[in-house]
KEDODREN-27138 format. One record per residue: residue number from 1; chain; x, y, z of N, C-alpha, C in turn. Coordinates in nm, 4 decimals, padded with zeros to 6 digits. Layout:
// residues N
ATOM | nr | kette | n.xx | n.yy | n.zz | ca.xx | ca.yy | ca.zz | c.xx | c.yy | c.zz
ATOM | NUM | A | X | Y | Z | X | Y | Z | X | Y | Z .
...
END
This chain:
// residues 112
ATOM | nr | kette | n.xx | n.yy | n.zz | ca.xx | ca.yy | ca.zz | c.xx | c.yy | c.zz
ATOM | 1 | A | 00.8618 | 00.3820 | -00.9857 | 00.8246 | 00.3654 | -01.1256 | 00.9482 | 00.3947 | -01.2097 .
ATOM | 2 | A | 00.9790 | 00.3063 | -01.3032 | 01.0908 | 00.3280 | -01.3951 | 01.0364 | 00.3299 | -01.5371 .
ATOM | 3 | A | 01.0748 | 00.4334 | -01.6135 | 01.0288 | 00.4460 | -01.7512 | 01.1460 | 00.4777 | -01.8432 .
ATOM | 4 | A | 01.1366 | 00.4329 | -01.9676 | 01.2282 | 00.4732 | -02.0741 | 01.1452 | 00.5587 | -02.1679 .
ATOM | 5 | A | 01.1900 | 00.6804 | -02.1916 | 01.1143 | 00.7744 | -02.2730 | 01.1618 | 00.7643 | -02.4174 .
ATOM | 6 | A | 01.0693 | 00.7431 | -02.5132 | 01.1083 | 00.7391 | -02.6545 | 01.1738 | 00.8707 | -02.6964 .
ATOM | 7 | A | 01.2704 | 00.8626 | -02.7873 | 01.3447 | 00.9812 | -02.8306 | 01.2552 | 01.0942 | -02.8796 .
ATOM | 8 | A | 01.1505 | 01.0589 | -02.9517 | 01.0667 | 01.1628 | -03.0124 | 00.9623 | 01.2198 | -02.9156 .
ATOM | 9 | A | 00.9516 | 01.1594 | -02.7992 | 00.8490 | 01.2039 | -02.7040 | 00.8953 | 01.3277 | -02.6279 .
ATOM | 10 | A | 00.8013 | 01.4156 | -02.6011 | 00.8284 | 01.5297 | -02.5140 | 00.8167 | 01.4797 | -02.3712 .
ATOM | 11 | A | 00.9055 | 01.5221 | -02.2871 | 00.9030 | 01.4800 | -02.1480 | 00.8069 | 01.5692 | -02.0702 .
ATOM | 12 | A | 00.6826 | 01.5274 | -02.0612 | 00.5843 | 01.5987 | -01.9807 | 00.5738 | 01.5260 | -01.8476 .
ATOM | 13 | A | 00.6223 | 01.5898 | -01.7435 | 00.6252 | 01.5271 | -01.6121 | 00.5013 | 01.5643 | -01.5325 .
ATOM | 14 | A | 00.4478 | 01.4705 | -01.4590 | 00.3240 | 01.4909 | -01.3833 | 00.3459 | 01.5477 | -01.2443 .
ATOM | 15 | A | 00.4563 | 01.6194 | -01.2239 | 00.4857 | 01.6797 | -01.0947 | 00.5638 | 01.8080 | -01.1184 .
ATOM | 16 | A | 00.5720 | 01.8909 | -01.0158 | 00.6453 | 02.0174 | -01.0261 | 00.7819 | 02.0020 | -00.9601 .
ATOM | 17 | A | 00.8714 | 02.0940 | -00.9892 | 01.0042 | 02.0883 | -00.9279 | 00.9960 | 02.1058 | -00.7770 .
ATOM | 18 | A | 00.8939 | 02.1762 | -00.7284 | 00.8772 | 02.1965 | -00.5840 | 00.8424 | 02.0662 | -00.5114 .
ATOM | 19 | A | 00.7848 | 01.9696 | -00.5821 | 00.7464 | 01.8416 | -00.5216 | 00.8627 | 01.7436 | -00.5099 .
ATOM | 20 | A | 00.9712 | 01.7712 | -00.5805 | 01.0867 | 01.6809 | -00.5815 | 01.1695 | 01.7051 | -00.4553 .
ATOM | 21 | A | 01.1964 | 01.5990 | -00.3799 | 01.2827 | 01.6133 | -00.2628 | 01.4284 | 01.5878 | -00.2975 .
ATOM | 22 | A | 01.4544 | 01.5112 | -00.4034 | 01.5913 | 01.4849 | -00.4447 | 01.5938 | 01.4344 | -00.5877 .
ATOM | 23 | A | 01.7075 | 01.4554 | -00.6510 | 01.7333 | 01.4020 | -00.7853 | 01.8630 | 01.3242 | -00.7758 .
ATOM | 24 | A | 01.8624 | 01.2022 | -00.8234 | 01.9804 | 01.1165 | -00.8170 | 02.0154 | 01.0699 | -00.9569 .
ATOM | 25 | A | 02.1372 | 01.0987 | -01.0004 | 02.1804 | 01.0546 | -01.1320 | 02.2562 | 00.9238 | -01.1163 .
ATOM | 26 | A | 02.2096 | 00.8207 | -01.1847 | 02.2744 | 00.6901 | -01.1792 | 02.3926 | 00.6822 | -01.2731 .
ATOM | 27 | A | 02.4850 | 00.5933 | -01.2436 | 02.6009 | 00.5739 | -01.3310 | 02.5607 | 00.5129 | -01.4646 .
ATOM | 28 | A | 02.4385 | 00.4597 | -01.4728 | 02.3876 | 00.4002 | -01.5966 | 02.3166 | 00.5013 | -01.6857 .
ATOM | 29 | A | 02.3197 | 00.6313 | -01.6481 | 02.2536 | 00.7345 | -01.7277 | 02.1109 | 00.7619 | -01.6852 .
ATOM | 30 | A | 02.0649 | 00.6953 | -01.5823 | 01.9282 | 00.7175 | -01.5336 | 01.9221 | 00.8423 | -01.4455 .
ATOM | 31 | A | 01.8027 | 00.8940 | -01.4284 | 01.7784 | 01.0051 | -01.3358 | 01.6555 | 00.9679 | -01.2547 .
ATOM | 32 | A | 01.6710 | 00.9692 | -01.1219 | 01.5615 | 00.9344 | -01.0319 | 01.5181 | 01.0568 | -00.9545 .
ATOM | 33 | A | 01.3881 | 01.0800 | -00.9531 | 01.3276 | 01.1854 | -00.8716 | 01.2655 | 01.1177 | -00.7505 .
ATOM | 34 | A | 01.2904 | 01.1699 | -00.6309 | 01.2261 | 01.1167 | -00.5115 | 01.1341 | 01.2235 | -00.4538 .
ATOM | 35 | A | 01.0324 | 01.1764 | -00.3799 | 00.9292 | 01.2648 | -00.3266 | 00.9104 | 01.2406 | -00.1771 .
ATOM | 36 | A | 00.8546 | 01.3385 | -00.1078 | 00.8374 | 01.3316 | 00.0370 | 00.7537 | 01.2121 | 00.0812 .
ATOM | 37 | A | 00.6625 | 01.1661 | -00.0028 | 00.5768 | 01.0528 | 00.0360 | 00.6465 | 00.9182 | 00.0191 .
ATOM | 38 | A | 00.7750 | 00.9213 | -00.0193 | 00.8508 | 00.7984 | -00.0373 | 00.8488 | 00.7459 | -00.1798 .
ATOM | 39 | A | 00.7700 | 00.8060 | -00.2656 | 00.7626 | 00.7636 | -00.4051 | 00.8855 | 00.8054 | -00.4834 .
ATOM | 40 | A | 00.9050 | 00.7412 | -00.5970 | 01.0188 | 00.7729 | -00.6833 | 00.9829 | 00.7439 | -00.8281 .
ATOM | 41 | A | 01.0372 | 00.8240 | -00.9180 | 01.0222 | 00.8034 | -01.0617 | 01.1626 | 00.8052 | -01.1210 .
ATOM | 42 | A | 01.1954 | 00.7032 | -01.2001 | 01.3261 | 00.6951 | -01.2649 | 01.3079 | 00.6987 | -01.4154 .
ATOM | 43 | A | 01.3814 | 00.7873 | -01.4809 | 01.3866 | 00.7904 | -01.6273 | 01.5150 | 00.7162 | -01.6628 .
ATOM | 44 | A | 01.5004 | 00.5926 | -01.7107 | 01.6162 | 00.5050 | -01.7297 | 01.7111 | 00.5522 | -01.8388 .
ATOM | 45 | A | 01.6613 | 00.6239 | -01.9389 | 01.7456 | 00.6681 | -02.0496 | 01.7672 | 00.8200 | -02.0488 .
ATOM | 46 | A | 01.7720 | 00.8790 | -01.9309 | 01.7864 | 01.0242 | -01.9208 | 01.9170 | 01.0733 | -01.9843 .
ATOM | 47 | A | 02.0269 | 01.0030 | -01.9612 | 02.1552 | 01.0458 | -02.0173 | 02.1514 | 01.0562 | -02.1686 .
ATOM | 48 | A | 02.0876 | 00.9598 | -02.2314 | 02.0728 | 00.9598 | -02.3772 | 01.9874 | 01.0781 | -02.4222 .
ATOM | 49 | A | 01.8779 | 01.1019 | -02.3519 | 01.7897 | 01.2137 | -02.3862 | 01.8596 | 01.3474 | -02.3649 .
ATOM | 50 | A | 01.9361 | 01.3577 | -02.2567 | 02.0078 | 01.4817 | -02.2271 | 02.1084 | 01.5130 | -02.3369 .
ATOM | 51 | A | 02.1734 | 01.4078 | -02.3880 | 02.2693 | 01.4255 | -02.4962 | 02.2061 | 01.4767 | -02.6241 .
ATOM | 52 | A | 02.0753 | 01.4610 | -02.6370 | 02.0019 | 01.5080 | -02.7544 | 01.9315 | 01.6409 | -02.7283 .
ATOM | 53 | A | 01.9599 | 01.7021 | -02.6120 | 01.9031 | 01.8334 | -02.5817 | 01.7577 | 01.8302 | -02.5359 .
ATOM | 54 | A | 01.7147 | 01.7188 | -02.4819 | 01.5748 | 01.7067 | -02.4380 | 01.5402 | 01.8107 | -02.3317 .
ATOM | 55 | A | 01.4160 | 01.8530 | -02.3362 | 01.3638 | 01.9430 | -02.2338 | 01.2507 | 01.8724 | -02.1614 .
ATOM | 56 | A | 01.2400 | 01.8990 | -02.0335 | 01.1319 | 01.8428 | -01.9532 | 01.0340 | 01.9539 | -01.9191 .
ATOM | 57 | A | 00.9057 | 01.9231 | -01.9321 | 00.8027 | 02.0203 | -01.8967 | 00.7341 | 01.9691 | -01.7703 .
ATOM | 58 | A | 00.7444 | 02.0493 | -01.6646 | 00.6865 | 02.0125 | -01.5362 | 00.5344 | 02.0323 | -01.5409 .
ATOM | 59 | A | 00.4641 | 01.9786 | -01.4429 | 00.3176 | 01.9867 | -01.4388 | 00.2664 | 02.1304 | -01.4360 .
ATOM | 60 | A | 00.3472 | 02.2233 | -01.3840 | 00.3062 | 02.3638 | -01.3780 | 00.3452 | 02.4422 | -01.5033 .
ATOM | 61 | A | 00.3977 | 02.3713 | -01.6062 | 00.4338 | 02.4350 | -01.7321 | 00.5785 | 02.4810 | -01.7400 .
ATOM | 62 | A | 00.6525 | 02.4735 | -01.6304 | 00.7927 | 02.5136 | -01.6295 | 00.8728 | 02.4175 | -01.7159 .
ATOM | 63 | A | 00.9490 | 02.4715 | -01.8117 | 01.0334 | 02.3893 | -01.8991 | 01.1772 | 02.3974 | -01.8488 .
ATOM | 64 | A | 01.2419 | 02.2812 | -01.8340 | 01.3798 | 02.2753 | -01.7862 | 01.4644 | 02.1939 | -01.8831 .
ATOM | 65 | A | 01.5838 | 02.2434 | -01.9124 | 01.6762 | 02.1668 | -01.9951 | 01.7390 | 02.0580 | -01.9088 .
ATOM | 66 | A | 01.8008 | 01.9620 | -01.9739 | 01.8693 | 01.8555 | -01.9003 | 01.9779 | 01.9149 | -01.8114 .
ATOM | 67 | A | 02.0466 | 02.0170 | -01.8596 | 02.1511 | 02.0831 | -01.7807 | 02.0922 | 02.1430 | -01.6539 .
ATOM | 68 | A | 01.9784 | 02.2096 | -01.6665 | 01.9124 | 02.2674 | -01.5487 | 01.8674 | 02.1582 | -01.4521 .
ATOM | 69 | A | 01.8168 | 02.0485 | -01.5060 | 01.7677 | 01.9404 | -01.4211 | 01.8822 | 01.8762 | -01.3427 .
ATOM | 70 | A | 02.0007 | 01.8714 | -01.4017 | 02.1152 | 01.8095 | -01.3364 | 02.1917 | 01.9057 | -01.2461 .
ATOM | 71 | A | 02.1627 | 02.0355 | -01.2569 | 02.2336 | 02.1355 | -01.1763 | 02.2214 | 02.1039 | -01.0276 .
ATOM | 72 | A | 02.3322 | 02.1107 | -00.9598 | 02.3319 | 02.0903 | -00.8156 | 02.3319 | 01.9460 | -00.7717 .
ATOM | 73 | A | 02.3433 | 01.8523 | -00.8644 | 02.3410 | 01.7116 | -00.8245 | 02.4691 | 01.6682 | -00.7547 .
ATOM | 74 | A | 02.5789 | 01.7328 | -00.7836 | 02.7048 | 01.6928 | -00.7217 | 02.6948 | 01.7077 | -00.5708 .
ATOM | 75 | A | 02.7006 | 01.5999 | -00.4993 | 02.6945 | 01.6033 | -00.3539 | 02.5552 | 01.6219 | -00.2974 .
ATOM | 76 | A | 02.4531 | 01.6106 | -00.3804 | 02.3164 | 01.6286 | -00.3318 | 02.2802 | 01.5183 | -00.2330 .
ATOM | 77 | A | 02.2104 | 01.5551 | -00.1281 | 02.1712 | 01.4580 | -00.0255 | 02.0423 | 01.3877 | -00.0660 .
ATOM | 78 | A | 02.0351 | 01.2597 | -00.0364 | 01.9114 | 01.1840 | -00.0561 | 01.8290 | 01.2006 | 00.0707 .
ATOM | 79 | A | 01.7037 | 01.2423 | 00.0557 | 01.6182 | 01.2653 | 00.1715 | 01.5510 | 01.1364 | 00.2148 .
ATOM | 80 | A | 01.5605 | 01.1072 | 00.3435 | 01.4963 | 00.9911 | 00.4025 | 01.3706 | 01.0404 | 00.4737 .
ATOM | 81 | A | 01.2545 | 00.9947 | 00.4272 | 01.1263 | 01.0377 | 00.4847 | 01.0962 | 00.9596 | 00.6125 .
ATOM | 82 | A | 01.0209 | 01.0217 | 00.7012 | 00.9815 | 00.9571 | 00.8264 | 00.8829 | 00.8448 | 00.7973 .
ATOM | 83 | A | 00.9085 | 00.7267 | 00.8518 | 00.8140 | 00.6166 | 00.8312 | 00.6813 | 00.6443 | 00.9022 .
ATOM | 84 | A | 00.5758 | 00.5863 | 00.8518 | 00.4445 | 00.5995 | 00.9162 | 00.4481 | 00.5260 | 01.0504 .
ATOM | 85 | A | 00.3574 | 00.5621 | 01.1393 | 00.3493 | 00.4986 | 01.2708 | 00.3405 | 00.3476 | 01.2555 .
ATOM | 86 | A | 00.4252 | 00.2761 | 01.3259 | 00.4244 | 00.1310 | 01.3221 | 00.4951 | 00.0705 | 01.2022 .
ATOM | 87 | A | 00.5435 | 00.1526 | 01.1106 | 00.6101 | 00.1039 | 00.9901 | 00.7612 | 00.0990 | 01.0130 .
ATOM | 88 | A | 00.8261 | -00.0025 | 00.9608 | 00.9712 | -00.0148 | 00.9676 | 01.0252 | 00.0124 | 00.8281 .
ATOM | 89 | A | 01.1221 | 00.1017 | 00.8183 | 01.1841 | 00.1318 | 00.6896 | 01.3289 | 00.0881 | 00.6925 .
ATOM | 90 | A | 01.3688 | 00.0124 | 00.5911 | 01.5076 | -00.0302 | 00.5783 | 01.5751 | 00.0617 | 00.4783 .
ATOM | 91 | A | 01.6915 | 00.1109 | 00.5140 | 01.7653 | 00.2020 | 00.4273 | 01.8959 | 00.1348 | 00.3889 .
ATOM | 92 | A | 01.9193 | 00.1205 | 00.2605 | 02.0448 | 00.0643 | 00.2124 | 02.1356 | 00.1813 | 00.1765 .
ATOM | 93 | A | 02.2424 | 00.1965 | 00.2514 | 02.3346 | 00.3072 | 00.2299 | 02.4254 | 00.2792 | 00.1110 .
ATOM | 94 | A | 02.4475 | 00.3843 | 00.0312 | 02.5328 | 00.3738 | -00.0864 | 02.6632 | 00.4482 | -00.0569 .
ATOM | 95 | A | 02.7775 | 00.3878 | -00.0866 | 02.9050 | 00.4545 | -00.0620 | 02.9116 | 00.5906 | -00.1313 .
ATOM | 96 | A | 02.9539 | 00.6921 | -00.0588 | 02.9698 | 00.8257 | -00.1146 | 02.8432 | 00.9090 | -00.1188 .
ATOM | 97 | A | 02.7284 | 00.8508 | -00.0903 | 02.6008 | 00.9231 | -00.0934 | 02.5796 | 00.9945 | 00.0393 .
ATOM | 98 | A | 02.5306 | 01.1176 | 00.0331 | 02.4956 | 01.1938 | 00.1517 | 02.3466 | 01.1767 | 00.1772 .
ATOM | 99 | A | 02.3078 | 01.1675 | 00.3041 | 02.1677 | 01.1466 | 00.3403 | 02.1202 | 01.2573 | 00.4321 .
ATOM | 100 | A | 01.9944 | 01.2967 | 00.4153 | 01.9302 | 01.3952 | 00.5026 | 01.7973 | 01.3375 | 00.5466 .
ATOM | 101 | A | 01.7657 | 01.3522 | 00.6736 | 01.6394 | 01.3029 | 00.7263 | 01.5382 | 01.4166 | 00.7291 .
ATOM | 102 | A | 01.4147 | 01.3873 | 00.6878 | 01.3099 | 01.4895 | 00.6861 | 01.2391 | 01.4972 | 00.8209 .
ATOM | 103 | A | 01.2983 | 01.4375 | 00.9239 | 01.2409 | 01.4370 | 01.0587 | 01.3549 | 01.4313 | 01.1591 .
ATOM | 104 | A | 01.3240 | 01.4592 | 01.2837 | 01.4224 | 01.4508 | 01.3914 | 01.3722 | 01.3511 | 01.4947 .
ATOM | 105 | A | 01.4562 | 01.3164 | 01.5900 | 01.4164 | 01.2247 | 01.6957 | 01.2987 | 01.2819 | 01.7749 .
ATOM | 106 | A | 01.2887 | 01.4133 | 01.7826 | 01.1793 | 01.4757 | 01.8565 | 01.0450 | 01.4603 | 01.7846 .
ATOM | 107 | A | 01.0460 | 01.4293 | 01.6566 | 00.9234 | 01.4143 | 01.5791 | 00.8488 | 01.2841 | 01.6118 .
ATOM | 108 | A | 00.9124 | 01.1932 | 01.6768 | 00.8537 | 01.0637 | 01.7036 | 00.8799 | 01.0281 | 01.8501 .
ATOM | 109 | A | 00.7834 | 00.9658 | 01.9135 | 00.7977 | 00.9294 | 02.0534 | 00.9132 | 00.8327 | 02.0735 .
ATOM | 110 | A | 00.9340 | 00.7416 | 01.9789 | 01.0423 | 00.6447 | 01.9931 | 01.0960 | 00.6083 | 01.8560 .
ATOM | 111 | A | 01.2225 | 00.6322 | 01.8348 | 01.2895 | 00.5924 | 01.7104 | 01.3935 | 00.4902 | 01.7500 .
ATOM | 112 | A | 01.3834 | 00.3726 | 01.6929 | 01.4797 | 00.2670 | 01.7266 | 01.5603 | 00.2286 | 01.6061 .
END
């Protein structure tokens, strides 16, 4: 899901920071949150909002500044979730991006 948040809107997010498996900042100013179930939410105008001091309120009421939300992004690994049984997942690697798998070869009878 990709959204552009209006300047005057409060960023009320429908998830908690504990549910986020990774945060990826795009060169276009976007910020993408990824989740263990393979879902993702992208705020396309995050850079613009951050420049205006926007705060995000998580589903549990925790308020985070843009600076806090971006903390630790340098070199952050993108988590690759284990595909469901019988499902094939294609991963497009991005130059310079670090990847972490949320499963090991032992988690599945056969990984090809």
